[in-house]
C-alpha angles and dihedrals in degrees: 000000000000126000135031119351110169118210103228127221117231106242118225133186119238088268089056095249118137114276102203093169090064090047089057091047090050092050094049090050093051092048089049088056090058101248121167098230144331134239122215128188098029126138088279088051090064088234093165088064096054130094121230095255090049091052088052092049092053092049091048092049093044093050094043091050096044093051092192091297088118134009119270115215120191125203108227102167119144139153091251124067093212093052088051090053090050094048094044095050092045090053090050091049091052091055105264116160094215145351130234117216134176121195116258123242120255128194088238108035112231125181093198091055090052091051090047092049094054091044087056092045092052094051110104094013123118095178125078127269120226106211106217117205102195112139090173090075102020099039087216116125110203118197120224087247092055092047093050089048088054092053090053097042100041108043089182088074101091104158136034125214104201116203105146111115128262081047100173093054092050092044090055092048092049092046092052092045096047101046093122095054096032092205112187116254120207126187129217139164091121091296093289092147100028103139094042092048092048091049087051092058105268111164093214145301134305100179140109104245105149095233109057088169088073092052093047091053092052089048092051091050093048091050088059092042093244093148094168090060091048093054094040092057091043094048090050094052099034097102090056094042090051095042092049094049094066114125117287129026101265099105095042094051090047088055092051089050091051089051085058093247102111126048090209134015090214116145118209115257130297084026111094125233119223120293125232092248094050090046090055092048090050091053091053092050092049093050090051097043100040108016114188092358117137099227093190085077128058107286115238108206096205086068092063120088098226114193090346100312137067112250114210117231 
């Protein structure tokens, strides 16, 4: 699991009902961009606001649309180990290629309980587990030692999604500590720290930034050790990356709507949709970053005048 794995938003109609047709359109577009996989029911997917039958419908549609052209990862995190087991096995039965799990918060932190939880979750699974380290949502701070222990104790964990800041430092430590297993490490957080994480040894991105083309170009450049290109692309798109990564899903869903992928940018209540002021700011950033570019189509970076001159891909 190396490369680009976009975290997908869950599309809703204006009445907050599921919009599965937009989900299919979103997945087809991502596949057309050449991504390596997709993730549904992550934090961006508003999974905590979905009923079980809605979760199943999303996984079914994602698997049916992907048709094994790319891997489908399903977020199955929950505060109860038994519920994670249930969601993970259900995802496997519906055809998912992997599940993504973050540890649950306990009143008294206990590394042994976390290891035991993942061992239980892996029982009965034949698909990989992506270990998500995202204390901003889980409120669980895993040490490098604990994560390496999990890799050795639970073989079903076959990828790490590292989102605990400072991400680059932790990626380096994990890379050094897991040399024997060579488990892929993906970075997230909306690509906020993209060049630094790539320099630290990240194998790609598992995040919801609305322009995976940009992430793919940075990854290609990193693979050929063209660090100037990595930093140039990041510096050009940094205003959009930072603006999009504000709390909530409103801005990202609005970008996906503007790309022609979602019928509505509605977030499910109590989540807020984009404000008029934020929408105007977003318009300004898009005009500065990609002037004259039709964002409803795959963006070709060699068409953008970065820092006064077009830079060929």
